[in-house]
Structure formats: C-alpha cells, structure tokens
C-alpha positions as a printed Julia matrix, in Angstrom:
725×3 Matrix{Float64}:
  33.26   -5.62  -54.32
  34.37   -2.07  -55.08
  30.85   -1.25  -56.25
  29.38   -2.59  -52.98
  31.84   -0.58  -50.93
  31.1     2.55  -52.97
  27.34    2.02  -52.53
  27.72    1.72  -48.76
  29.79    4.9   -48.57
  27.3     6.83  -50.7
  24.42    5.63  -48.48
  26.25    6.74  -45.32
  26.97   10.13  -46.87
  23.33   10.47  -47.89
  22.16    9.7   -44.37
  24.61   12.19  -42.9
  23.27   15.11  -44.92
  19.59   14.36  -44.36
  17.74   16.85  -42.14
  17.73   15.7   -38.54
  13.99   16.32  -38.42
  13.12   13.07  -40.23
  14.37   11.08  -37.2
  12.14   11.19  -34.15
  14.01   12.83  -31.28
  14.28   10.9   -28.03
  11.95   12.38  -25.42
  12.69   11.85  -21.72
  10.29   12.67  -18.88
  12.02   13.41  -15.55
   9.98   13.32  -12.32
  11.41   14.7    -9.08
  11.08   13.36   -5.57
   8.99   15.12   -2.96
   7.02   12.6    -0.93
   3.27   13.21   -1.07
   3.91   16.28   -3.22
   4.85   13.86   -6.0
   1.13   13.15   -6.51
   1.2    16.42   -8.5
   3.09   14.57  -11.28
  -0.11   12.79  -12.27
  -1.9    15.74  -14.01
   1.23   16.16  -16.19
   0.87   12.53  -17.27
  -2.82   13.09  -17.98
  -1.93   16.03  -20.24
   0.62   13.94  -22.15
  -2.02   11.25  -22.62
  -4.52   13.82  -23.88
  -2.05   14.98  -26.53
  -0.99   11.45  -27.5
   2.63   11.99  -26.4
   4.47    8.97  -25.0
   7.96    9.43  -23.48
  10.77    7.26  -24.81
  12.05    6.93  -21.25
  10.93    7.95  -17.75
  13.45    8.76  -15.05
  12.19    9.19  -11.51
  13.5     9.85   -8.04
  11.71    8.83   -4.85
   7.98    9.57   -5.28
   8.78   10.4    -8.89
  10.04    6.82   -9.22
   6.82    5.48   -7.69
   4.56    7.45  -10.05
   6.94    6.96  -12.97
   7.15    3.19  -12.55
   3.38    2.84  -12.59
   3.11    5.0   -15.71
   5.97    3.07  -17.35
   4.15   -0.18  -16.53
   1.23    0.93  -18.69
  -1.14    2.78  -16.38
  -2.63    5.95  -17.84
  -2.58    9.26  -16.05
  -6.33    8.97  -15.55
  -5.94    5.54  -13.94
  -3.28    6.87  -11.57
  -5.58    9.76  -10.71
  -8.31    7.27   -9.83
  -5.94    5.2    -7.7
  -5.12    8.27   -5.61
  -8.81    9.1    -5.22
  -9.84    5.56   -4.31
  -6.93    4.71   -2.0
  -6.21    5.71    1.58
  -2.56    6.46    0.85
  -1.97    7.65    4.39
  -2.62    4.14    5.72
   0.12    2.76    3.44
   2.8     5.43    3.8
   2.2     6.35    7.45
   2.11    3.06    9.33
   4.25    2.55   12.43
   6.05   -0.73   12.9
   3.89   -3.47   14.33
   4.65   -4.54   17.88
   7.46   -7.04   18.1
   5.95   -9.94   20.0
   6.44  -13.6    19.16
   3.26  -14.74   20.94
   1.06  -12.51   18.79
  -2.2   -13.98   20.01
  -3.19  -12.33   23.29
  -3.19  -14.55   26.33
  -6.45  -14.73   28.28
  -4.39  -14.26   31.44
  -2.3   -11.32   30.29
  -3.36   -7.79   31.2
  -0.79   -6.03   29.01
  -1.6    -3.97   25.96
   1.36   -3.33   23.67
  -0.25   -1.25   20.96
   1.23    2.22   21.5
   4.99    1.84   21.23
   7.72   -0.77   21.15
  11.3     0.16   22.02
  14.09   -2.38   21.65
  17.54   -1.99   23.2
  20.75   -3.91   23.68
  24.52   -3.63   23.78
  24.67   -3.45   19.97
  22.3    -0.55   19.58
  18.89    0.97   20.07
  15.78    0.27   18.05
  14.71   -2.98   16.43
  14.19   -1.46   12.98
  16.29    0.81   10.77
  13.18    2.8     9.82
  10.27    4.35   11.7
   7.59    3.41    9.17
   6.49   -0.19    8.74
   7.06   -0.78    5.02
   5.09   -4.04    4.75
   2.01   -2.13    3.63
   3.55    0.22    1.07
   5.49   -2.77   -0.26
   2.22   -4.61   -0.75
   0.67   -1.57   -2.43
   3.5    -1.36   -4.98
   3.56   -5.08   -5.69
  -0.2    -5.24   -6.21
  -0.2    -2.5    -8.82
   3.02   -3.73  -10.47
   2.11   -7.43  -10.25
   2.17   -8.07  -14.02
   5.66   -6.59  -14.47
   7.38   -7.78  -11.27
   9.24  -10.49  -13.18
  10.63   -8.08  -15.83
  14.37   -7.78  -15.17
  15.3    -5.33  -17.96
  13.5    -2.01  -17.42
  13.72   -1.3   -21.17
  11.19   -4.12  -21.64
   8.46   -2.2   -19.84
   5.79   -0.51  -21.99
   7.9     2.63  -21.45
  11.62    2.24  -20.59
  12.26    3.34  -17.02
  15.08    4.35  -14.68
  14.99    4.91  -10.9
  17.57    6.91   -8.96
  18.92    5.73   -5.61
  21.67    6.73   -3.2
  24.24    4.12   -2.14
  25.12    5.24    1.39
  27.57    2.37    1.75
  29.81    3.64   -1.08
  28.63    7.26   -1.26
  27.44    7.22   -4.87
  24.4     7.61   -7.09
  22.76    4.47   -8.44
  20.75    4.43  -11.68
  18.55    1.33  -11.66
  18.02    0.0   -15.18
  17.63   -3.72  -14.5
  17.07   -6.28  -11.76
  14.05   -6.16   -9.49
  11.69   -3.34  -10.45
  10.15   -3.44   -7.0
  13.54   -3.16   -5.27
  14.51   -0.25   -7.52
  11.37    1.75   -6.74
  11.38    0.84   -3.06
  15.05    1.84   -2.73
  14.52    5.13   -4.53
  11.82    6.17   -2.03
  13.64    4.97    1.12
  13.65    8.26    3.04
  16.45    7.99    5.63
  15.27    7.0     9.12
  11.63    7.0     7.95
  11.84    3.9     5.71
  14.3     1.04    5.97
  17.03    1.09    3.3
  17.08   -1.63    0.65
  20.02   -4.02    0.84
  21.34   -5.19   -2.53
  22.99   -8.53   -3.24
  26.46   -6.91   -3.08
  25.8    -5.82    0.52
  25.3    -2.12   -0.22
  22.39   -0.19    1.28
  20.33    2.1    -0.97
  18.23    5.0     0.28
  16.25    7.88   -1.22
  17.77    8.99   -4.53
  16.92   12.6    -3.76
  20.03   12.9    -1.6
  22.16   12.48   -4.73
  19.94   13.64   -7.56
  16.37   14.73   -6.95
  15.8    16.02  -10.5
  17.94   13.73  -12.71
  17.82   15.67  -15.98
  21.56   15.1   -16.4
  20.94   11.35  -16.35
  18.4    11.81  -19.12
  20.99   13.64  -21.26
  23.62   10.99  -20.52
  21.16    8.36  -21.8
  20.89   10.22  -25.11
  17.68   12.2   -24.68
  17.17   14.97  -27.25
  14.16   16.47  -25.48
  13.86   16.64  -21.69
  10.73   17.7   -19.83
  11.24   17.84  -16.06
   8.64   18.23  -13.32
   9.85   19.64   -9.99
   7.32   19.39   -7.15
   9.73   20.93   -4.64
  10.32   24.32   -6.35
  14.1    24.03   -5.99
  14.7    27.52   -7.4
  11.91   29.06   -5.32
   9.9    30.42   -8.22
   6.89   30.69   -5.91
   8.48   32.78   -3.18
  10.53   31.79   -0.18
   9.21   28.22   -0.27
   9.54   27.59    3.45
   7.63   24.93    5.32
   5.73   25.56    8.54
   8.4    24.39   10.98
   6.1    24.59   13.98
   5.17   20.96   13.28
   7.32   17.83   13.13
   6.21   17.06    9.59
   6.96   20.63    8.53
  10.43   20.49   10.04
  11.06   17.17    8.31
   9.88   18.59    4.97
  12.17   21.61    5.33
  15.12   19.38    6.19
  14.36   17.24    3.15
  14.24   20.34    0.94
  17.54   21.52    2.41
  19.19   18.26    1.36
  17.66   17.91   -2.11
  17.21   21.44   -3.48
  20.86   22.18   -4.38
  21.23   19.22   -6.73
  17.76   19.82   -8.2
  18.41   23.5    -8.96
  21.73   22.68  -10.6
  19.98   20.37  -13.05
  17.37   22.86  -14.28
  19.65   23.92  -17.14
  19.86   20.34  -18.44
  16.14   20.35  -19.29
  14.34   21.94  -22.22
  11.46   22.77  -19.89
  11.0    22.53  -16.14
   7.42   22.58  -14.88
   7.45   23.72  -11.25
   4.45   22.9    -9.07
   3.78   25.13   -6.08
   3.23   22.49   -3.39
   4.41   24.72   -0.56
   1.04   24.32    1.19
   1.61   20.57    1.57
   3.96   18.47    3.65
   6.04   15.77    2.01
   4.23   13.38    4.39
   0.76   14.77    3.64
  -0.62   11.71    1.85
  -4.06   12.47    3.22
  -4.26   15.54    0.92
  -4.09   13.59   -2.34
  -7.06   15.24   -4.06
  -5.89   18.75   -3.13
  -2.41   18.01   -4.5
  -3.97   16.7    -7.72
  -5.88   19.98   -8.04
  -2.65   22.0    -7.65
  -1.12   19.82  -10.34
  -4.03   20.47  -12.69
  -3.76   24.22  -12.15
  -0.04   24.05  -12.93
  -0.69   22.13  -16.14
  -3.19   24.78  -17.26
  -0.67   27.51  -16.5
   2.01   25.73  -18.58
   0.04   24.97  -21.73
   2.72   26.76  -23.77
   5.24   24.13  -22.65
   3.03   21.3   -23.84
   2.29   23.18  -27.08
   6.02   23.47  -27.83
   6.6    19.83  -26.97
   3.69   18.78  -29.18
   5.03   20.92  -32.02
   8.44   19.22  -31.89
   6.84   15.77  -31.95
   3.86   16.64  -34.14
   4.62   14.43  -37.14
   4.78   11.31  -34.92
   1.59   11.93  -32.99
  -0.4    10.23  -31.67
   2.12    7.72  -30.3
   1.2     4.18  -29.34
   1.51    2.88  -25.81
   0.76   -0.58  -24.43
  -1.69   -0.28  -21.54
  -1.29   -2.22  -18.32
  -4.57   -4.05  -18.95
  -3.16   -5.41  -22.21
  -0.19   -7.02  -20.49
  -0.42  -10.75  -19.79
  -0.25  -11.79  -16.13
   2.61  -14.27  -15.62
   1.77  -17.46  -13.77
   3.12  -18.48  -10.38
   4.79  -21.78  -11.23
   6.41  -22.46   -7.86
   6.59  -20.96   -4.38
   9.71  -21.5    -2.27
  10.35  -20.28    1.28
  13.51  -19.57    3.23
  14.43  -20.96    6.65
  12.87  -18.01    8.52
   9.34  -18.93    7.36
   7.98  -21.96    9.31
   7.21  -25.02    7.2
   3.68  -25.0     8.61
   2.87  -22.08    6.28
   4.11  -23.76    3.11
   0.75  -25.35    2.37
  -1.02  -21.99    2.39
   1.69  -20.38    0.27
   1.93  -23.21   -2.27
  -1.83  -23.02   -2.85
  -1.08  -19.98   -5.05
   0.87  -22.09   -7.55
  -0.78  -22.05  -10.95
  -2.53  -18.74  -10.35
  -1.85  -15.59  -12.42
   0.13  -12.75  -10.85
  -2.67  -10.25  -11.18
  -4.06   -7.7    -8.72
  -6.51  -10.08   -7.06
  -3.95  -12.85   -6.55
  -1.24  -10.57   -5.22
  -3.74   -8.9    -2.86
  -4.53  -12.3    -1.32
  -0.86  -13.25   -1.28
   0.16  -10.02    0.47
  -2.55  -10.54    3.1
  -1.19  -14.01    3.83
   2.36  -12.66    4.12
   1.23  -10.03    6.63
  -0.6   -12.72    8.64
   2.61  -14.77    8.73
   4.67  -11.75    9.74
   2.41  -10.79   12.64
   1.91  -14.38   13.77
   5.64  -15.07   13.88
   6.67  -11.63   15.16
   8.87  -10.96   12.1
  10.06   -7.57   10.95
   9.02   -8.21    7.35
   8.03  -10.93    4.9
   8.81  -10.18    1.27
   9.37  -12.06   -1.98
  11.01  -12.05   -5.41
   9.34  -13.24   -8.62
  11.73  -14.59  -11.28
  10.7   -16.8   -14.2
   7.54  -17.94  -12.44
   9.31  -18.81   -9.16
   8.16  -16.77   -6.16
  10.76  -16.84   -3.38
   9.34  -15.81    0.0
  11.84  -14.42    2.49
  11.36  -13.49    6.13
  13.43  -11.03    8.13
  13.73  -11.25   11.89
  14.22   -8.32   14.17
  17.82   -7.95   15.35
  18.66   -9.97   18.44
  18.57   -7.16   20.96
  18.52   -8.18   24.58
  15.63   -6.07   25.85
  12.37   -4.38   25.03
   9.79   -2.01   26.49
   6.13   -1.9    25.42
   3.55    0.8    26.05
  -0.15    0.05   25.71
  -3.54    1.67   26.13
  -7.08    0.31   25.92
 -10.53    1.05   27.29
 -12.38    4.32   27.11
 -14.2     7.27   28.62
 -17.8     8.36   28.34
 -21.18    9.07   29.88
 -23.93    6.71   30.99
 -27.46    7.08   32.21
 -29.66    4.53   33.95
 -33.29    5.67   33.69
 -34.61    2.69   35.65
 -33.16    4.05   38.86
 -34.04    7.67   38.17
 -30.44    8.7    38.53
 -28.45   11.42   36.86
 -25.98   10.8    34.04
 -22.61    9.73   35.4
 -19.03    9.67   34.16
 -17.8     6.21   33.1
 -14.19    5.15   32.79
 -12.52    1.97   31.58
  -8.96    2.97   30.59
  -6.07    0.57   31.11
  -2.52    1.87   30.69
   0.36   -0.57   30.67
   4.14   -0.55   30.65
   5.73   -3.92   30.14
   9.02   -5.3    28.97
  11.39   -8.17   28.42
  15.09   -8.76   29.03
  17.12  -11.76   27.95
  18.92  -13.29   30.95
  19.99  -16.58   29.37
  19.6   -18.1    25.94
  15.85  -18.65   25.47
  15.13  -17.47   29.03
  13.59  -14.01   29.32
  12.89  -11.88   32.35
   9.53  -10.1    32.0
   8.09   -7.18   33.95
   5.04   -4.96   33.87
   2.91   -2.22   35.38
  -0.86   -2.01   34.9
  -2.85    1.08   35.9
  -6.65    0.85   35.82
  -8.77    1.1    38.98
  -5.64    0.17   40.91
  -1.96   -0.55   40.33
  -0.37   -3.92   39.6
   3.36   -4.64   39.48
   4.69   -7.99   38.39
   7.85   -9.77   37.26
   8.37  -13.19   35.8
  10.24  -15.59   33.56
   9.36  -16.83   30.07
  10.91  -19.92   28.52
   9.97  -21.18   25.02
  10.27  -24.88   24.27
   9.42  -27.24   21.45
   8.37  -25.3    18.35
   5.25  -23.54   19.58
   5.02  -23.75   23.37
   6.29  -21.61   26.24
   6.42  -21.86   30.01
   5.9   -18.77   32.12
   5.81  -17.8    35.79
   4.82  -14.46   37.37
   4.87  -13.0    40.85
   3.37   -9.63   41.64
   1.89   -7.03   43.94
  -1.55   -5.37   43.63
  -2.84   -2.24   45.32
  -6.36   -0.79   45.22
  -7.76   -3.41   42.84
 -10.46   -4.99   45.01
 -12.7    -2.16   46.17
 -16.08   -3.86   46.02
 -17.77   -1.06   44.11
 -14.87    0.25   42.03
 -16.11   -1.49   38.93
 -14.81    0.36   35.85
 -17.56    1.84   33.75
 -20.28    1.84   36.43
 -21.75    4.5    38.7
 -20.5     2.62   41.76
 -17.28    3.91   43.36
 -15.63    2.86   46.57
 -11.84    3.01   46.63
  -9.94    0.99   49.2
  -6.38    0.49   50.36
  -6.31   -3.25   49.72
  -3.01   -5.02   49.05
  -2.6    -8.3    47.23
   0.14  -10.75   46.33
  -0.15  -13.24   43.48
   1.79  -16.08   41.94
   0.91  -17.87   38.72
   2.62  -20.33   36.44
   1.39  -21.65   33.14
   2.04  -23.18   29.77
   1.04  -21.45   26.55
   0.68  -23.47   23.37
   0.01  -22.38   19.77
  -0.89  -25.68   18.05
  -1.71  -24.03   14.74
  -2.04  -20.63   13.17
  -4.33  -18.1    14.94
  -5.12  -20.41   17.89
  -3.65  -20.37   21.4
  -4.26  -22.44   24.52
  -3.2   -21.42   28.02
  -3.2   -23.55   31.16
  -2.43  -21.92   34.47
  -1.96  -22.65   38.16
  -2.32  -19.63   40.42
  -2.44  -18.42   44.0
  -3.68  -15.02   45.26
  -3.57  -13.52   48.74
  -5.55  -10.31   49.39
  -5.74   -8.04   52.43
  -8.79   -5.83   51.93
  -8.03   -3.12   54.49
  -9.91   -1.72   57.46
 -12.5     0.12   55.35
 -13.99   -3.08   53.95
 -16.78   -5.15   55.61
 -16.48   -8.82   56.43
 -13.33  -10.92   56.38
 -10.37   -8.9    55.24
  -7.94  -11.75   54.52
  -8.73  -13.85   51.43
  -6.78  -16.69   49.87
  -7.59  -17.88   46.38
  -5.85  -20.93   44.88
  -7.09  -21.8    41.39
  -6.47  -23.52   38.11
  -7.31  -21.94   34.77
  -7.73  -22.6    31.09
  -7.88  -20.06   28.27
  -8.55  -20.38   24.56
  -8.05  -17.69   21.93
  -8.77  -17.82   18.21
  -7.88  -14.63   16.37
  -8.37  -14.44   12.6
  -9.54  -10.83   12.36
  -7.31   -7.94   11.28
  -8.52   -5.02   13.38
  -6.14   -2.69   11.51
  -8.24   -3.02    8.35
 -11.88   -1.89    8.4
 -12.63   -4.01    5.33
 -11.23   -7.22    6.81
 -13.31  -10.36    7.2
 -12.56  -12.45   10.23
 -13.44  -13.91   13.59
 -12.18  -13.41   17.15
 -13.08  -15.77   19.99
 -11.79  -15.71   23.56
 -12.83  -18.12   26.33
 -11.56  -18.18   29.92
 -12.22  -20.5    32.84
 -10.94  -20.42   36.44
 -11.84  -22.83   39.22
 -10.69  -22.57   42.83
 -11.76  -21.35   46.24
 -11.97  -18.08   48.18
 -11.01  -18.96   51.74
 -12.38  -18.49   54.37
 -15.46  -17.53   52.29
 -17.56  -20.36   50.79
 -14.92  -22.72   49.48
 -16.02  -23.07   45.85
 -15.21  -20.21   43.5
 -15.12  -20.05   39.73
 -15.43  -17.74   36.77
 -16.26  -18.46   33.16
 -16.32  -15.75   30.52
 -16.12  -15.43   26.78
 -16.29  -12.94   23.95
 -16.82  -13.22   20.22
 -16.63  -10.82   17.3
 -17.16  -11.54   13.61
 -17.13   -9.41   10.49
 -18.04  -10.93    7.12
 -19.24   -9.56    3.82
 -19.03  -10.24    0.11
 -17.54   -6.82   -0.72
 -15.38   -4.16    0.9
 -18.29   -1.71    1.02
 -20.73   -3.73    3.11
 -20.21   -6.17    6.01
 -22.33   -8.1     8.48
 -21.03   -7.9    12.04
 -21.9    -9.69   15.23
 -20.49   -9.69   18.73
 -21.31  -11.53   21.93
 -20.16  -11.57   25.53
 -20.98  -13.89   28.39
 -19.84  -14.38   31.97
 -20.82  -16.3    35.07
 -18.69  -15.49   38.09
 -18.75  -16.8    41.67
 -16.08  -15.08   43.74
 -16.06  -13.55   47.19
 -18.6   -10.73   47.3
 -16.02   -8.19   48.41
 -13.86   -8.66   45.31
 -14.38   -6.54   42.23
 -13.48   -9.61   40.17
 -16.77  -11.01   41.42
 -18.6    -8.83   38.91
 -18.65   -8.1    35.23
 -19.45   -4.65   33.82
 -22.12   -4.88   31.12
 -22.19   -2.88   27.89
 -24.53   -0.43   29.6
 -22.47   -0.17   32.76
 -24.36   -2.45   35.15
 -22.52   -4.72   37.55
 -23.48   -8.39   37.44
 -22.28  -11.88   38.25
 -24.13  -13.45   35.31
 -24.26  -11.79   31.93
 -25.29  -12.58   28.33
 -25.02  -10.07   25.49
 -25.46  -10.33   21.74
 -25.35   -7.69   19.02
 -25.94   -8.13   15.29
 -25.76   -5.48   12.61
 -23.94   -4.08    9.6
 -20.62   -2.31    8.98
 -20.02    0.22    6.24
 -16.26    0.68    5.61
 -15.51    4.28    4.64
 -12.48    6.02    3.11
  -9.41    6.72    5.26
  -9.87    3.46    7.23
 -13.07    4.77    8.82
 -16.13    2.62    9.41
 -19.74    2.99   10.55
 -21.53    0.25   12.52
 -25.22   -0.1    13.36
 -27.23   -2.92   14.89
 -29.58   -4.16   17.55
 -28.59   -5.83   20.81
 -30.01   -7.96   23.59
 -28.59   -8.57   27.04
 -29.52  -10.14   30.37
 -27.7    -9.74   33.65
 -28.17  -10.65   37.28
 -26.47  -10.94   40.64
 -26.05   -7.69   42.56
 -23.69   -6.96   45.45
 -26.57   -6.65   47.9
 -27.77  -10.16   47.02
 -24.32  -11.68   47.25
 -23.05  -10.1    50.45
 -25.44  -12.15   52.57
 -23.65  -15.33   51.55
 -26.66  -16.97   49.9
 -25.26  -16.93   46.38
 -26.43  -19.77   44.16
 -23.39  -21.6    42.74
 -25.22  -22.86   39.64
 -23.93  -21.06   36.51
 -26.23  -18.33   35.21
 -28.7   -18.91   38.04
 -28.65  -15.19   38.86
 -30.15  -14.23   35.5
 -33.57  -12.75   36.05
 -36.61  -12.22   33.87
 -37.21   -8.93   35.64
 -37.53   -6.12   33.1
 -34.8    -4.11   34.82
 -32.34   -6.98   34.3
 -33.0    -7.39   30.6
 -32.34   -4.93   27.8
 -33.17   -4.71   24.12
 -31.96   -1.75   22.14
 -29.94   -0.24   19.33
 -26.25    0.28   18.79
 -24.38    2.78   16.6
 -20.61    2.98   16.34
 -18.19    5.12   14.4
 -14.49    4.38   14.31
 -11.15    4.24   12.57
  -8.87    1.25   12.12
  -5.25    2.12   12.89
  -1.98    0.38   13.69
  -2.74    1.19   17.35
  -6.06   -0.65   17.27
  -9.61    0.44   16.55
 -10.57    3.84   17.96
 -14.35    3.99   18.29
 -17.21    6.14   19.5
 -20.18    3.94   20.41
 -23.74    4.58   21.54
 -26.06    2.01   23.17
 -29.69    2.95   23.81
 -32.02    0.41   25.41
 -35.77    0.3    25.99
 -35.56    0.21   29.8
 -34.22    3.02   29.23
 -30.44    2.98   29.61
 -27.92    4.99   27.57
 -24.18    4.49   27.21
 -21.87    6.68   25.11
 -18.2     5.7    25.15
 -15.07    6.7    23.24
 -12.3     4.17   23.43
  -9.51    2.14   21.9
  -9.36   -1.62   21.67
C-alpha cells in the first residue's frame, strides 16, 4: 500500500514539473454584438478554417451569438459566407409585425386594406407586441439552419462548445447560456430592446440583448478557464478607427449610435482580458443594414488581411496540435420527429397537418416546410407567434395570442398610379389613378361584441360603423351602416380617361354572416340596402334605391409576402337585387384568380384571370368595371399566362401574354335598352378585344406586393401602372 501511495505521489510531482507546453492550451473565440455589422465575424472564421484552428469554446453576444452558434453547430466559415450571399437577410431581420386580424381572409364585401400599420390600445397599455419587428421569420431562419442541433440541451455537446450572453432585465443581471434550448439562448441574446420581443424563460424572467451587460465577453472566457482568448469587436469600442460616430440624420443611424452608447463601455473594459482583439471598422454600416451583407464581408476580409500577424501568433502557440479536427454540420445525424403535440391556443383542426411531420428527419427541408405551416397557422388565426420546442423527438407547438387590448386602428393602402394610352380613339396619353386609402378600427363594447368603424378614400369618401359578433368556432355576424359622398359620378371610373365628379350622397345598410369552414376558405352571405341621391348635375332619375342579397367566396392559399411562394387565390362575388325606379332587375357577378406554381424557387409559372358581368343603373359607377387597359365595361373577360423569375432581395420579374374582351359602354346603357343576359354585351368588334404582352417587376414585402406593370396590346393600347396590392 505504501508503495502504491509513493508511486502516486511521484507521478503527481512528475506532472507538476513538466513544461506547460505539452498540454494544449484552451483557446476561446469571443464574438461581439453589433447587429448587421456582426456579419464581419465570418471572414475571421474562414481564416481559422484555413489554418486548421478550431476553438475549444465560442462565446457570442447578440449577432456574435447568431454567427457563433452556427459555427459551433458545425458550419464552416465558407458555408456561412455563402448563406449571407444567398439569403435576403433584410427580409428576415426587418419585417414588421403582421396585421392583427382574426378573419385573415379578405371579405368580398369589405373595402378595407390593413396592410400599412396596426395600432392596438387599451386601458392596460399601448401596442399589441413588445417588439417592433415580427420575429416569426428570423426565428424560422435560425431553426432551419440549426435544425439538427435543436434538441441538444448541453451546449458542450455541440461540435464546438458554445455560450451565449443575455441580459435579464427582470433581475438586472447577465445570463450566460450553457444549456437548455439553443434556439432560445441565441434568440434571447439578439433581442434588441423594443426592436425584438424579449424571450421569457420558464422562471418568468425576460431576457434581452446581451450587449447591454457584456458586448465583448472576454472576461467570461477567462472565467471558463481559457488560456488563449481571441476577440473580434465589430463596434470599435475603443475607437481605433477615429471618432466612430454614426450618421444620426437617419433613424437607423440614431439607433446605431444609441446602441453603441449602451454597449461600448463594457466592451472597451474587456479588451485587456483578451490576448488579441481584432477590431473591424464597420463605421460605414448601420447595425440594421442587413442589405449590405456582401460589403460587410469585404470589410471583414480586409481586416483579416491587415491582422495576419495576430493569426500567425495564434498559429504559433497552437502549432504542434494543428490541424485540429472539427465535426461538420453535414456529418451530424438529423434527429427524427417522433411526436407532435400542440397547446390549447392552436386549433385542433391543424393537428392533422402538423402530425403529418411525424417520422420525418429534422433537417433543413423538413423544418422549412414546418415553419411555413406554422406561419400559415399564425396568419390564419391572427396569432402573434407560433413557435415550438424539440426535446427527445417530441416537438411541442405553442401559440401566443396578442394581449387582450380593447381597441385597434388599421391603416391600409392599395391601387396605383400610372399612364395609359388608347390608340384606337386617337387620344393622348392620360393619367390613371386607382389608389384606395383606408382607416379602420375596432373597439370591444361587450365580451365578443366589437364596434367597428372605417373611412375609405378613393374616387369619393365612405364612412361607416358597425358591429361584429363571432359565434360557433368559425363564424361571425356583422352589420354596417354608412354614408357615401361622391362615389357615383357616372364617369369617375378609377383608372380610365373618363372623369365627371358629382356631389352625390348615399346611405347604406348591410348585414351578413361570414363563415370559415376550413383553412384558407371563407364564405360570406349578405343582405343590403342602398339609397343614393345623385345630385342636380346628373341626368335622369336622381333618387335610386337598391335592395340586394349577396354571396362571396374567397380561397386564399398564396403568400404574397414571398416571391418564391406557390399558391392560389380565388375570389368570387355575386349580388342580386333591383335599382328602383330604374329597370327592376339588377345584378353583378365578378371574380378574380391568381396562381403561381413552379418546381423550384428560381422559376415559376403564373396565371391570372378576371371576369365581370354587371347590370346596374347606368348612372352608377358600380355599373362598370375598369379593365386592365383602363376601358370601362359592363362585361369583361381577361386572362394572362406567363412566367415569374424570383430574384434576390424578394424581387421578382413577370412576363406573359394576355387576352381580354369587354363590352357595354355608358352610351349604350343610358338609353335603357340594356340586355340583361350575362355577358351579352361582349362584342367581336376589334376595338373590344385585345391580345398583347405583359411585363411586371415587383418586390414582395410585409405591406403587400409593390409592382410596376406594363400592358401593350395589338389594338394598340398601352397601360403602365405602379401600385401596391
């Protein structure tokens, strides 16, 4: 026993006197926060890869945590470089919250756009979200690229051990994430106050951007036992490149300067804890400038070249252990989705779609499909977010409702402006307008009973107020009463060369039932009554009464916010009634269709169609439809087929050929001899039929699709319009 004890003591003494150089020193890589500037970290990672150096641990704050987590998961610097080049990062990081609206599908009888802005208010506060940016999309981005490691709960089990820094604003402390949900850790570390919603942990604390506590956590690296610390500061906390002031003439510049003001002191204090600090001069870029990814990468590359001595010294200290081995992300197995469970916020009707993912691997393709379904559910149900956890093969889907605030205001804009020319009539080019601006809102007056109101400005002004009452699980009853002014000038048809403004006044009342029997499909039934006084400047009878019944159908399975989306939109409307004392029978039937389908995200087939047959009093502008080329008609058929080429930055290019027929002019109808048979006004006359080409260029945004379109027909007619829809 004594010999064993003596042997152990001699071995310990031998180890103690050995040169420290035979043990590999622990190397920590520390990446600072900085928003879009953090893209400059990637060239540093590429240089480490080139030299065969693998950190023993990566510690990141904010954007440094985003880049660091991907590198720790096994991606190479070159792969991260390619992700930045191939991805429209701006569309993920700069994405305003979707409109809060439970009946997501548009009603055929609703004139209100809600795409510009949603403001919620109530006695408990202002604003329906605790962040300006809709995080559903950046969440999906992170989960797609981290899909294989989402279920890892100990961050030391990643290909490279990893730590993320967060700020606990509930308890005023720094948080070092080393275990739990990797996604939550990264998402919390980048939660810029006010911009992104904070992450709520199981203990009730709220975590925001770690940069407020420690934007360059070299001290954390030392506390974790690192012998060598290389830090990368993309904010230039010690102003090595001059004054380092942002252009505060812009909102983004002011925000960037404020962010620097909060984070620079703690970053500068931690410089001395590092062996080397590589400082990247990103002063030319905003922290929100995610559209400048390639330029930021170039600045990072130039900085790496200027700091080759740093990498030489690091390589010299680790030389005997180079090259180091690192498990790549591609080598990692994709865990399987064994079970999908949903919480009470997600309707049971979606469980079938969600459970269809059971048995599939959690790889990029699967998670991309899964994220798309979650976003569909969120928008369909009017939820703030739909997220999930993945633990031991069980994916738990959780929905979050907006806070129960008592009121809301929506702003909306659609339509467009442009120029048109009708060569068949020998006229000059004329200005065309189709804009519709809306202000609408909702206030809760009783439980489940909402008071609604709205203003529509197009060729006239409409004011209305009503009540909305949901019942059953997917139906709602509504009633509206309103006042119209200047809507019925017989030639004030938006988008045409015909203008005649009048001082008409109208009153209307309509009640209806809306029903959403299944996902993406809505049915509306309506009973309405209109009274119109046309004014002294109008010919014929100036008092018109129009009782009617209506039916509307909408199917919407197309994501207009994504230029690469496949989908279909269909809208059909029917009204039947009478314009008294004009000929008693009156009706209108109209429909529209748009489809976009393709096997890849770089090429799509598109088609669209419109049709209308309208029999209303001749003196009403509703008695006409405005064609794609700006002609007024009572009967109309249009079809366009072509291709779409999705481009970077959510842009797209469309091209195709179209055909349309139209008939039924004001002069023919005013005599009272209108044929009531649907589409009987269509004519084979060459001036009432067009064949031509269409070219469109646009961008898909959270506000809708902004497009510039050109129609040229053989007759000839030309229409160039810029608009939003």
